[in-house]
PDB file of N, CA, C, O and CB in Angstrom:
ATOM      1  N   UNK A   1     -29.533  20.444 -26.243  1.00  0.00           N
ATOM      2  CA  UNK A   1     -28.336  19.924 -26.959  1.00  0.00           C
ATOM      3  C   UNK A   1     -27.068  20.027 -26.063  1.00  0.00           C
ATOM      4  O   UNK A   1     -26.259  19.102 -25.989  1.00  0.00           O
ATOM      5  CB  UNK A   1     -28.114  20.728 -28.307  1.00  0.00           C
ATOM      6  N   UNK A   2     -26.942  21.144 -25.416  1.00  0.00           N
ATOM      7  CA  UNK A   2     -25.730  21.290 -24.538  1.00  0.00           C
ATOM      8  C   UNK A   2     -25.713  20.329 -23.368  1.00  0.00           C
ATOM      9  O   UNK A   2     -24.672  19.816 -22.959  1.00  0.00           O
ATOM     10  CB  UNK A   2     -25.641  22.709 -23.992  1.00  0.00           C
ATOM     11  N   UNK A   3     -26.923  20.103 -22.839  1.00  0.00           N
ATOM     12  CA  UNK A   3     -27.049  19.161 -21.679  1.00  0.00           C
ATOM     13  C   UNK A   3     -26.751  17.767 -22.149  1.00  0.00           C
ATOM     14  O   UNK A   3     -26.164  16.991 -21.394  1.00  0.00           O
ATOM     15  CB  UNK A   3     -28.482  19.212 -21.033  1.00  0.00           C
ATOM     16  N   UNK A   4     -27.134  17.395 -23.392  1.00  0.00           N
ATOM     17  CA  UNK A   4     -26.800  16.036 -23.870  1.00  0.00           C
ATOM     18  C   UNK A   4     -25.323  15.842 -24.083  1.00  0.00           C
ATOM     19  O   UNK A   4     -24.807  14.744 -23.875  1.00  0.00           O
ATOM     20  CB  UNK A   4     -27.524  15.737 -25.158  1.00  0.00           C
ATOM     21  N   UNK A   5     -24.602  16.924 -24.508  1.00  0.00           N
ATOM     22  CA  UNK A   5     -23.160  16.814 -24.756  1.00  0.00           C
ATOM     23  C   UNK A   5     -22.523  16.686 -23.393  1.00  0.00           C
ATOM     24  O   UNK A   5     -21.628  15.858 -23.225  1.00  0.00           O
ATOM     25  CB  UNK A   5     -22.578  18.058 -25.567  1.00  0.00           C
ATOM     26  N   UNK A   6     -22.925  17.435 -22.446  1.00  0.00           N
ATOM     27  CA  UNK A   6     -22.342  17.407 -21.081  1.00  0.00           C
ATOM     28  C   UNK A   6     -22.579  15.964 -20.470  1.00  0.00           C
ATOM     29  O   UNK A   6     -21.669  15.360 -19.903  1.00  0.00           O
ATOM     30  CB  UNK A   6     -23.020  18.567 -20.142  1.00  0.00           C
ATOM     31  N   UNK A   7     -23.783  15.477 -20.612  1.00  0.00           N
ATOM     32  CA  UNK A   7     -24.048  14.151 -20.076  1.00  0.00           C
ATOM     33  C   UNK A   7     -23.220  13.085 -20.771  1.00  0.00           C
ATOM     34  O   UNK A   7     -22.736  12.168 -20.109  1.00  0.00           O
ATOM     35  CB  UNK A   7     -25.516  13.824 -20.200  1.00  0.00           C
ATOM     36  N   UNK A   8     -23.034  13.178 -22.130  1.00  0.00           N
ATOM     37  CA  UNK A   8     -22.174  12.270 -22.866  1.00  0.00           C
ATOM     38  C   UNK A   8     -20.729  12.329 -22.365  1.00  0.00           C
ATOM     39  O   UNK A   8     -20.108  11.279 -22.197  1.00  0.00           O
ATOM     40  CB  UNK A   8     -22.227  12.593 -24.347  1.00  0.00           C
ATOM     41  N   UNK A   9     -20.176  13.515 -22.123  1.00  0.00           N
ATOM     42  CA  UNK A   9     -18.822  13.711 -21.684  1.00  0.00           C
ATOM     43  C   UNK A   9     -18.682  13.130 -20.278  1.00  0.00           C
ATOM     44  O   UNK A   9     -17.672  12.490 -19.984  1.00  0.00           O
ATOM     45  CB  UNK A   9     -18.438  15.209 -21.721  1.00  0.00           C
ATOM     46  N   UNK A  10     -19.640  13.329 -19.427  1.00  0.00           N
ATOM     47  CA  UNK A  10     -19.616  12.752 -18.075  1.00  0.00           C
ATOM     48  C   UNK A  10     -19.700  11.260 -18.125  1.00  0.00           C
ATOM     49  O   UNK A  10     -19.033  10.587 -17.340  1.00  0.00           O
ATOM     50  CB  UNK A  10     -20.747  13.296 -17.231  1.00  0.00           C
ATOM     51  N   UNK A  11     -20.477  10.720 -18.997  1.00  0.00           N
ATOM     52  CA  UNK A  11     -20.561   9.282 -19.121  1.00  0.00           C
ATOM     53  C   UNK A  11     -19.305   8.647 -19.506  1.00  0.00           C
ATOM     54  O   UNK A  11     -19.045   7.506 -19.125  1.00  0.00           O
ATOM     55  CB  UNK A  11     -21.565   8.918 -20.067  1.00  0.00           C
ATOM     56  N   UNK A  12     -18.456   9.371 -20.294  1.00  0.00           N
ATOM     57  CA  UNK A  12     -17.169   8.837 -20.677  1.00  0.00           C
ATOM     58  C   UNK A  12     -16.113   9.097 -19.618  1.00  0.00           C
ATOM     59  O   UNK A  12     -15.232   8.263 -19.410  1.00  0.00           O
ATOM     60  CB  UNK A  12     -16.738   9.422 -21.992  1.00  0.00           C
ATOM     61  N   UNK A  13     -16.183  10.243 -18.943  1.00  0.00           N
ATOM     62  CA  UNK A  13     -15.218  10.670 -17.995  1.00  0.00           C
ATOM     63  C   UNK A  13     -15.207   9.903 -16.713  1.00  0.00           C
ATOM     64  O   UNK A  13     -14.147   9.570 -16.183  1.00  0.00           O
ATOM     65  CB  UNK A  13     -15.419  12.042 -17.715  1.00  0.00           C
ATOM     66  N   UNK A  14     -16.413   9.612 -16.197  1.00  0.00           N
ATOM     67  CA  UNK A  14     -16.568   8.916 -14.865  1.00  0.00           C
ATOM     68  C   UNK A  14     -15.854   7.579 -14.829  1.00  0.00           C
ATOM     69  O   UNK A  14     -15.104   7.363 -13.877  1.00  0.00           O
ATOM     70  CB  UNK A  14     -18.065   8.687 -14.540  1.00  0.00           C
ATOM     71  N   UNK A  15     -16.015   6.638 -15.793  1.00  0.00           N
ATOM     72  CA  UNK A  15     -15.290   5.379 -15.736  1.00  0.00           C
ATOM     73  C   UNK A  15     -13.721   5.627 -15.841  1.00  0.00           C
ATOM     74  O   UNK A  15     -12.932   4.906 -15.231  1.00  0.00           O
ATOM     75  CB  UNK A  15     -15.796   4.434 -16.903  1.00  0.00           C
ATOM     76  N   UNK A  16     -13.351   6.581 -16.566  1.00  0.00           N
ATOM     77  CA  UNK A  16     -11.858   6.892 -16.641  1.00  0.00           C
ATOM     78  C   UNK A  16     -11.316   7.284 -15.274  1.00  0.00           C
ATOM     79  O   UNK A  16     -10.264   6.818 -14.837  1.00  0.00           O
ATOM     80  CB  UNK A  16     -11.568   8.070 -17.666  1.00  0.00           C
ATOM     81  N   UNK A  17     -12.080   8.166 -14.608  1.00  0.00           N
ATOM     82  CA  UNK A  17     -11.705   8.583 -13.267  1.00  0.00           C
ATOM     83  C   UNK A  17     -11.621   7.451 -12.279  1.00  0.00           C
ATOM     84  O   UNK A  17     -10.738   7.395 -11.423  1.00  0.00           O
ATOM     85  CB  UNK A  17     -12.661   9.582 -12.772  1.00  0.00           C
ATOM     86  N   UNK A  18     -12.599   6.522 -12.431  1.00  0.00           N
ATOM     87  CA  UNK A  18     -12.622   5.372 -11.518  1.00  0.00           C
ATOM     88  C   UNK A  18     -11.443   4.478 -11.774  1.00  0.00           C
ATOM     89  O   UNK A  18     -10.890   3.928 -10.822  1.00  0.00           O
ATOM     90  CB  UNK A  18     -13.920   4.578 -11.663  1.00  0.00           C
ATOM     91  N   UNK A  19     -11.023   4.301 -13.014  1.00  0.00           N
ATOM     92  CA  UNK A  19      -9.896   3.472 -13.342  1.00  0.00           C
ATOM     93  C   UNK A  19      -8.635   4.165 -12.822  1.00  0.00           C
ATOM     94  O   UNK A  19      -7.750   3.487 -12.301  1.00  0.00           O
ATOM     95  CB  UNK A  19      -9.818   3.208 -14.874  1.00  0.00           C
ATOM     96  N   UNK A  20      -8.522   5.481 -12.942  1.00  0.00           N
ATOM     97  CA  UNK A  20      -7.405   6.258 -12.497  1.00  0.00           C
ATOM     98  C   UNK A  20      -7.296   6.122 -10.944  1.00  0.00           C
ATOM     99  O   UNK A  20      -6.201   6.004 -10.395  1.00  0.00           O
ATOM    100  CB  UNK A  20      -7.568   7.754 -12.947  1.00  0.00           C
ATOM    101  N   UNK A  21      -8.415   6.143 -10.298  1.00  0.00           N
ATOM    102  CA  UNK A  21      -8.421   6.026  -8.811  1.00  0.00           C
ATOM    103  C   UNK A  21      -7.892   4.682  -8.408  1.00  0.00           C
ATOM    104  O   UNK A  21      -7.110   4.587  -7.462  1.00  0.00           O
ATOM    105  CB  UNK A  21      -9.848   6.226  -8.225  1.00  0.00           C
ATOM    106  N   UNK A  22      -8.284   3.660  -9.082  1.00  0.00           N
ATOM    107  CA  UNK A  22      -7.836   2.268  -8.818  1.00  0.00           C
ATOM    108  C   UNK A  22      -6.307   2.059  -9.036  1.00  0.00           C
ATOM    109  O   UNK A  22      -5.613   1.375  -8.284  1.00  0.00           O
ATOM    110  CB  UNK A  22      -8.617   1.299  -9.736  1.00  0.00           C
ATOM    111  N   UNK A  23      -5.850   2.715 -10.138  1.00  0.00           N
ATOM    112  CA  UNK A  23      -4.373   2.700 -10.384  1.00  0.00           C
ATOM    113  C   UNK A  23      -3.642   3.436  -9.239  1.00  0.00           C
ATOM    114  O   UNK A  23      -2.584   2.989  -8.796  1.00  0.00           O
ATOM    115  CB  UNK A  23      -4.024   3.386 -11.783  1.00  0.00           C
ATOM    116  N   UNK A  24      -4.208   4.562  -8.761  1.00  0.00           N
ATOM    117  CA  UNK A  24      -3.524   5.255  -7.680  1.00  0.00           C
ATOM    118  C   UNK A  24      -3.514   4.411  -6.359  1.00  0.00           C
ATOM    119  O   UNK A  24      -2.532   4.419  -5.616  1.00  0.00           O
ATOM    120  CB  UNK A  24      -4.206   6.625  -7.441  1.00  0.00           C
ATOM    121  N   UNK A  25      -4.584   3.721  -6.108  1.00  0.00           N
ATOM    122  CA  UNK A  25      -4.622   2.856  -4.885  1.00  0.00           C
ATOM    123  C   UNK A  25      -3.641   1.743  -5.018  1.00  0.00           C
ATOM    124  O   UNK A  25      -2.991   1.372  -4.040  1.00  0.00           O
ATOM    125  CB  UNK A  25      -6.034   2.271  -4.637  1.00  0.00           C
ATOM    126  N   UNK A  26      -3.506   1.179  -6.229  1.00  0.00           N
ATOM    127  CA  UNK A  26      -2.574   0.097  -6.423  1.00  0.00           C
ATOM    128  C   UNK A  26      -1.144   0.578  -6.240  1.00  0.00           C
ATOM    129  O   UNK A  26      -0.343  -0.127  -5.626  1.00  0.00           O
ATOM    130  CB  UNK A  26      -2.757  -0.517  -7.794  1.00  0.00           C
ATOM    131  N   UNK A  27      -0.784   1.794  -6.769  1.00  0.00           N
ATOM    132  CA  UNK A  27       0.532   2.319  -6.583  1.00  0.00           C
ATOM    133  C   UNK A  27       0.887   2.615  -5.181  1.00  0.00           C
ATOM    134  O   UNK A  27       2.030   2.416  -4.769  1.00  0.00           O
ATOM    135  CB  UNK A  27       0.691   3.493  -7.355  1.00  0.00           C
ATOM    136  N   UNK A  28      -0.100   3.107  -4.398  1.00  0.00           N
ATOM    137  CA  UNK A  28       0.120   3.373  -2.976  1.00  0.00           C
ATOM    138  C   UNK A  28       0.336   2.059  -2.223  1.00  0.00           C
ATOM    139  O   UNK A  28       1.220   1.995  -1.368  1.00  0.00           O
ATOM    140  CB  UNK A  28      -1.078   4.153  -2.374  1.00  0.00           C
ATOM    141  N   UNK A  29      -0.428   1.025  -2.506  1.00  0.00           N
ATOM    142  CA  UNK A  29      -0.264  -0.277  -1.934  1.00  0.00           C
ATOM    143  C   UNK A  29       1.185  -0.818  -2.216  1.00  0.00           C
ATOM    144  O   UNK A  29       1.875  -1.269  -1.302  1.00  0.00           O
ATOM    145  CB  UNK A  29      -1.349  -1.235  -2.505  1.00  0.00           C
ATOM    146  N   UNK A  30       1.585  -0.760  -3.417  1.00  0.00           N
ATOM    147  CA  UNK A  30       2.886  -1.246  -3.787  1.00  0.00           C
ATOM    148  C   UNK A  30       3.981  -0.469  -3.083  1.00  0.00           C
ATOM    149  O   UNK A  30       4.980  -1.056  -2.668  1.00  0.00           O
ATOM    150  CB  UNK A  30       3.065  -1.173  -5.278  1.00  0.00           C
ATOM    151  N   UNK A  31       3.813   0.878  -2.935  1.00  0.00           N
ATOM    152  CA  UNK A  31       4.804   1.675  -2.227  1.00  0.00           C
ATOM    153  C   UNK A  31       4.831   1.216  -0.766  1.00  0.00           C
ATOM    154  O   UNK A  31       5.922   1.085  -0.210  1.00  0.00           O
ATOM    155  CB  UNK A  31       4.485   3.208  -2.339  1.00  0.00           C
ATOM    156  N   UNK A  32       3.709   0.970  -0.127  1.00  0.00           N
ATOM    157  CA  UNK A  32       3.716   0.500   1.253  1.00  0.00           C
ATOM    158  C   UNK A  32       4.387  -0.821   1.421  1.00  0.00           C
ATOM    159  O   UNK A  32       5.118  -1.047   2.386  1.00  0.00           O
ATOM    160  CB  UNK A  32       2.342   0.408   1.767  1.00  0.00           C
ATOM    161  N   UNK A  33       4.129  -1.730   0.445  1.00  0.00           N
ATOM    162  CA  UNK A  33       4.790  -3.051   0.512  1.00  0.00           C
ATOM    163  C   UNK A  33       6.357  -2.885   0.360  1.00  0.00           C
ATOM    164  O   UNK A  33       7.135  -3.537   1.056  1.00  0.00           O
ATOM    165  CB  UNK A  33       4.207  -4.011  -0.638  1.00  0.00           C
ATOM    166  N   UNK A  34       6.749  -2.021  -0.542  1.00  0.00           N
ATOM    167  CA  UNK A  34       8.172  -1.773  -0.765  1.00  0.00           C
ATOM    168  C   UNK A  34       8.781  -1.227   0.536  1.00  0.00           C
ATOM    169  O   UNK A  34       9.839  -1.720   0.927  1.00  0.00           O
ATOM    170  CB  UNK A  34       8.392  -0.770  -1.960  1.00  0.00           C
ATOM    171  N   UNK A  35       8.209  -0.277   1.210  1.00  0.00           N
ATOM    172  CA  UNK A  35       8.754   0.266   2.468  1.00  0.00           C
ATOM    173  C   UNK A  35       8.758  -0.858   3.538  1.00  0.00           C
ATOM    174  O   UNK A  35       9.721  -0.919   4.302  1.00  0.00           O
ATOM    175  CB  UNK A  35       7.898   1.520   2.961  1.00  0.00           C
ATOM    176  N   UNK A  36       7.808  -1.694   3.634  1.00  0.00           N
ATOM    177  CA  UNK A  36       7.790  -2.775   4.510  1.00  0.00           C
ATOM    178  C   UNK A  36       8.982  -3.713   4.298  1.00  0.00           C
ATOM    179  O   UNK A  36       9.693  -4.102   5.225  1.00  0.00           O
ATOM    180  CB  UNK A  36       6.524  -3.487   4.362  1.00  0.00           C
ATOM    181  N   UNK A  37       9.152  -4.054   3.001  1.00  0.00           N
ATOM    182  CA  UNK A  37      10.233  -4.945   2.655  1.00  0.00           C
ATOM    183  C   UNK A  37      11.631  -4.296   2.939  1.00  0.00           C
ATOM    184  O   UNK A  37      12.564  -4.982   3.358  1.00  0.00           O
ATOM    185  CB  UNK A  37      10.108  -5.342   1.170  1.00  0.00           C
ATOM    186  N   UNK A  38      11.744  -3.000   2.707  1.00  0.00           N
ATOM    187  CA  UNK A  38      13.035  -2.349   3.007  1.00  0.00           C
ATOM    188  C   UNK A  38      13.309  -2.333   4.559  1.00  0.00           C
ATOM    189  O   UNK A  38      14.434  -2.518   5.022  1.00  0.00           O
ATOM    190  CB  UNK A  38      13.035  -0.868   2.430  1.00  0.00           C
ATOM    191  N   UNK A  39      12.229  -2.107   5.295  1.00  0.00           N
ATOM    192  CA  UNK A  39      12.374  -2.096   6.752  1.00  0.00           C
ATOM    193  C   UNK A  39      12.789  -3.521   7.272  1.00  0.00           C
ATOM    194  O   UNK A  39      13.688  -3.639   8.104  1.00  0.00           O
ATOM    195  CB  UNK A  39      11.019  -1.628   7.421  1.00  0.00           C
ATOM    196  N   UNK A  40      12.150  -4.534   6.790  1.00  0.00           N
ATOM    197  CA  UNK A  40      12.546  -5.870   7.117  1.00  0.00           C
ATOM    198  C   UNK A  40      13.958  -6.203   6.787  1.00  0.00           C
ATOM    199  O   UNK A  40      14.688  -6.804   7.575  1.00  0.00           O
ATOM    200  CB  UNK A  40      11.686  -6.794   6.459  1.00  0.00           C
ATOM    201  N   UNK A  41      14.341  -5.788   5.564  1.00  0.00           N
ATOM    202  CA  UNK A  41      15.752  -6.024   5.096  1.00  0.00           C
ATOM    203  C   UNK A  41      16.746  -5.282   6.014  1.00  0.00           C
ATOM    204  O   UNK A  41      17.764  -5.863   6.390  1.00  0.00           O
ATOM    205  CB  UNK A  41      15.940  -5.534   3.586  1.00  0.00           C
ATOM    206  N   UNK A  42      16.477  -4.001   6.388  1.00  0.00           N
ATOM    207  CA  UNK A  42      17.334  -3.273   7.252  1.00  0.00           C
ATOM    208  C   UNK A  42      17.402  -3.972   8.670  1.00  0.00           C
ATOM    209  O   UNK A  42      18.456  -4.020   9.303  1.00  0.00           O
ATOM    210  CB  UNK A  42      16.829  -1.808   7.355  1.00  0.00           C
ATOM    211  N   UNK A  43      16.301  -4.471   9.097  1.00  0.00           N
ATOM    212  CA  UNK A  43      16.283  -5.058  10.410  1.00  0.00           C
ATOM    213  C   UNK A  43      17.116  -6.309  10.477  1.00  0.00           C
ATOM    214  O   UNK A  43      17.810  -6.588  11.454  1.00  0.00           O
ATOM    215  CB  UNK A  43      14.889  -5.352  10.822  1.00  0.00           C
ATOM    216  N   UNK A  44      17.012  -7.074   9.359  1.00  0.00           N
ATOM    217  CA  UNK A  44      17.793  -8.390   9.357  1.00  0.00           C
ATOM    218  C   UNK A  44      19.250  -8.123   9.245  1.00  0.00           C
ATOM    219  O   UNK A  44      20.053  -8.869   9.805  1.00  0.00           O
ATOM    220  CB  UNK A  44      17.363  -9.331   8.178  1.00  0.00           C
ATOM    221  N   UNK A  45      19.660  -7.012   8.494  1.00  0.00           N
ATOM    222  CA  UNK A  45      21.018  -6.641   8.363  1.00  0.00           C
ATOM    223  C   UNK A  45      21.642  -6.224   9.768  1.00  0.00           C
ATOM    224  O   UNK A  45      22.749  -6.595  10.160  1.00  0.00           O
ATOM    225  CB  UNK A  45      21.115  -5.495   7.333  1.00  0.00           C
ATOM    226  N   UNK A  46      20.780  -5.409  10.457  1.00  0.00           N
ATOM    227  CA  UNK A  46      21.204  -4.912  11.738  1.00  0.00           C
ATOM    228  C   UNK A  46      21.340  -5.966  12.815  1.00  0.00           C
ATOM    229  O   UNK A  46      22.214  -5.909  13.680  1.00  0.00           O
ATOM    230  CB  UNK A  46      20.274  -3.897  12.182  1.00  0.00           C
ATOM    231  N   UNK A  47      20.417  -6.952  12.724  1.00  0.00           N
ATOM    232  CA  UNK A  47      20.405  -8.034  13.762  1.00  0.00           C
ATOM    233  C   UNK A  47      20.945  -9.322  13.264  1.00  0.00           C
ATOM    234  O   UNK A  47      20.488 -10.383  13.689  1.00  0.00           O
ATOM    235  CB  UNK A  47      19.012  -8.276  14.271  1.00  0.00           C
ATOM    236  N   UNK A  48      21.909  -9.281  12.373  1.00  0.00           N
ATOM    237  CA  UNK A  48      22.691 -10.493  11.878  1.00  0.00           C
ATOM    238  C   UNK A  48      21.741 -11.579  11.400  1.00  0.00           C
ATOM    239  O   UNK A  48      21.835 -12.728  11.834  1.00  0.00           O
ATOM    240  CB  UNK A  48      23.625 -11.086  13.021  1.00  0.00           C
ATOM    241  N   UNK A  49      20.847 -11.226  10.526  1.00  0.00           N
ATOM    242  CA  UNK A  49      19.971 -12.237   9.871  1.00  0.00           C
ATOM    243  C   UNK A  49      18.694 -12.635  10.619  1.00  0.00           C
ATOM    244  O   UNK A  49      17.908 -13.431  10.105  1.00  0.00           O
ATOM    245  CB  UNK A  49      20.756 -13.466   9.645  1.00  0.00           C
ATOM    246  N   UNK A  50      18.477 -12.099  11.814  1.00  0.00           N
ATOM    247  CA  UNK A  50      17.281 -12.425  12.563  1.00  0.00           C
ATOM    248  C   UNK A  50      16.137 -11.646  12.074  1.00  0.00           C
ATOM    249  O   UNK A  50      16.267 -10.443  11.849  1.00  0.00           O
ATOM    250  CB  UNK A  50      17.466 -12.191  14.014  1.00  0.00           C
ATOM    251  N   UNK A  51      14.972 -12.289  11.886  1.00  0.00           N
ATOM    252  CA  UNK A  51      13.775 -11.607  11.533  1.00  0.00           C
ATOM    253  C   UNK A  51      12.989 -11.175  12.727  1.00  0.00           C
ATOM    254  O   UNK A  51      13.004 -11.861  13.749  1.00  0.00           O
ATOM    255  CB  UNK A  51      12.956 -12.447  10.676  1.00  0.00           C
ATOM    256  N   UNK A  52      12.268 -10.012  12.638  1.00  0.00           N
ATOM    257  CA  UNK A  52      11.427  -9.622  13.767  1.00  0.00           C
ATOM    258  C   UNK A  52      10.210 -10.602  13.882  1.00  0.00           C
ATOM    259  O   UNK A  52       9.704 -11.140  12.897  1.00  0.00           O
ATOM    260  CB  UNK A  52      10.935  -8.126  13.588  1.00  0.00           C
ATOM    261  N   UNK A  53       9.811 -10.777  15.095  1.00  0.00           N
ATOM    262  CA  UNK A  53       8.711 -11.666  15.316  1.00  0.00           C
ATOM    263  C   UNK A  53       8.244 -11.580  16.778  1.00  0.00           C
ATOM    264  O   UNK A  53       8.601 -10.664  17.519  1.00  0.00           O
ATOM    265  CB  UNK A  53       9.108 -13.096  14.949  1.00  0.00           C
ATOM    266  N   UNK A  54       7.429 -12.577  17.156  1.00  0.00           N
ATOM    267  CA  UNK A  54       6.917 -12.596  18.547  1.00  0.00           C
ATOM    268  C   UNK A  54       8.114 -12.766  19.539  1.00  0.00           C
ATOM    269  O   UNK A  54       9.117 -13.394  19.199  1.00  0.00           O
ATOM    270  CB  UNK A  54       5.851 -13.782  18.738  1.00  0.00           C
ATOM    271  N   UNK A  55       7.992 -12.214  20.730  1.00  0.00           N
ATOM    272  CA  UNK A  55       8.927 -12.376  21.786  1.00  0.00           C
ATOM    273  C   UNK A  55      10.292 -11.678  21.436  1.00  0.00           C
ATOM    274  O   UNK A  55      11.346 -12.095  21.917  1.00  0.00           O
ATOM    275  CB  UNK A  55       9.116 -13.878  22.066  1.00  0.00           C
ATOM    276  N   UNK A  56      10.243 -10.636  20.610  1.00  0.00           N
ATOM    277  CA  UNK A  56      11.565 -10.008  20.323  1.00  0.00           C
ATOM    278  C   UNK A  56      11.551  -8.493  20.783  1.00  0.00           C
ATOM    279  O   UNK A  56      12.310  -7.663  20.283  1.00  0.00           O
ATOM    280  CB  UNK A  56      11.902 -10.118  18.739  1.00  0.00           C
ATOM    281  N   UNK A  57      10.670  -8.207  21.731  1.00  0.00           N
ATOM    282  CA  UNK A  57      10.629  -6.808  22.219  1.00  0.00           C
ATOM    283  C   UNK A  57      11.629  -6.508  23.327  1.00  0.00           C
ATOM    284  O   UNK A  57      11.825  -5.350  23.695  1.00  0.00           O
ATOM    285  CB  UNK A  57       9.247  -6.485  22.719  1.00  0.00           C
ATOM    286  N   UNK A  58      12.263  -7.553  23.860  1.00  0.00           N
ATOM    287  CA  UNK A  58      13.212  -7.316  24.921  1.00  0.00           C
ATOM    288  C   UNK A  58      12.598  -7.380  26.328  1.00  0.00           C
ATOM    289  O   UNK A  58      13.256  -7.111  27.333  1.00  0.00           O
ATOM    290  CB  UNK A  58      13.848  -5.988  24.713  1.00  0.00           C
ATOM    291  N   UNK A  59      11.318  -7.744  26.355  1.00  0.00           N
ATOM    292  CA  UNK A  59      10.584  -7.864  27.610  1.00  0.00           C
ATOM    293  C   UNK A  59      10.984  -9.165  28.339  1.00  0.00           C
ATOM    294  O   UNK A  59      11.911  -9.850  27.907  1.00  0.00           O
ATOM    295  CB  UNK A  59       9.050  -7.834  27.344  1.00  0.00           C
ATOM    296  N   UNK A  60      10.327  -9.489  29.385  1.00  0.00           N
ATOM    297  CA  UNK A  60      10.648 -10.695  30.168  1.00  0.00           C
ATOM    298  C   UNK A  60      10.519 -11.952  29.386  1.00  0.00           C
ATOM    299  O   UNK A  60      11.145 -12.950  29.743  1.00  0.00           O
ATOM    300  CB  UNK A  60       9.776 -10.788  31.362  1.00  0.00           C
ATOM    301  N   UNK A  61       9.706 -11.969  28.287  1.00  0.00           N
ATOM    302  CA  UNK A  61       9.614 -13.157  27.497  1.00  0.00           C
ATOM    303  C   UNK A  61       8.660 -14.149  28.065  1.00  0.00           C
ATOM    304  O   UNK A  61       8.775 -15.332  27.744  1.00  0.00           O
ATOM    305  CB  UNK A  61      10.928 -13.766  27.350  1.00  0.00           C
ATOM    306  N   UNK A  62       7.742 -13.768  28.871  1.00  0.00           N
ATOM    307  CA  UNK A  62       6.716 -14.774  29.420  1.00  0.00           C
ATOM    308  C   UNK A  62       5.808 -15.167  28.318  1.00  0.00           C
ATOM    309  O   UNK A  62       5.241 -14.323  27.624  1.00  0.00           O
ATOM    310  CB  UNK A  62       5.852 -14.184  30.626  1.00  0.00           C
ATOM    311  N   UNK A  63       5.662 -16.478  28.149  1.00  0.00           N
ATOM    312  CA  UNK A  63       4.692 -16.941  27.146  1.00  0.00           C
ATOM    313  C   UNK A  63       3.420 -17.300  27.763  1.00  0.00           C
ATOM    314  O   UNK A  63       3.410 -17.885  28.846  1.00  0.00           O
ATOM    315  CB  UNK A  63       5.204 -18.100  26.383  1.00  0.00           C
ATOM    316  N   UNK A  64       2.295 -16.974  27.118  1.00  0.00           N
ATOM    317  CA  UNK A  64       1.085 -17.211  27.702  1.00  0.00           C
ATOM    318  C   UNK A  64       0.363 -18.406  27.047  1.00  0.00           C
ATOM    319  O   UNK A  64      -0.744 -18.757  27.454  1.00  0.00           O
ATOM    320  CB  UNK A  64       0.290 -15.991  27.644  1.00  0.00           C
TER     321      UNK A  64
END
């Protein structure tokens, strides 16, 4: 009887934990996207509206 109750509780709990894990992954992804957006915004303010991209490292600028 006790084993059946534990199995029933685990059967209910495991999908809930899986859903919670997915929500956590989504929130981490959104936090990373927000930080990326803030960094891009700060870069464009610092460099008078220029966006970072290729050939902006300050090197010789040789194109291949």
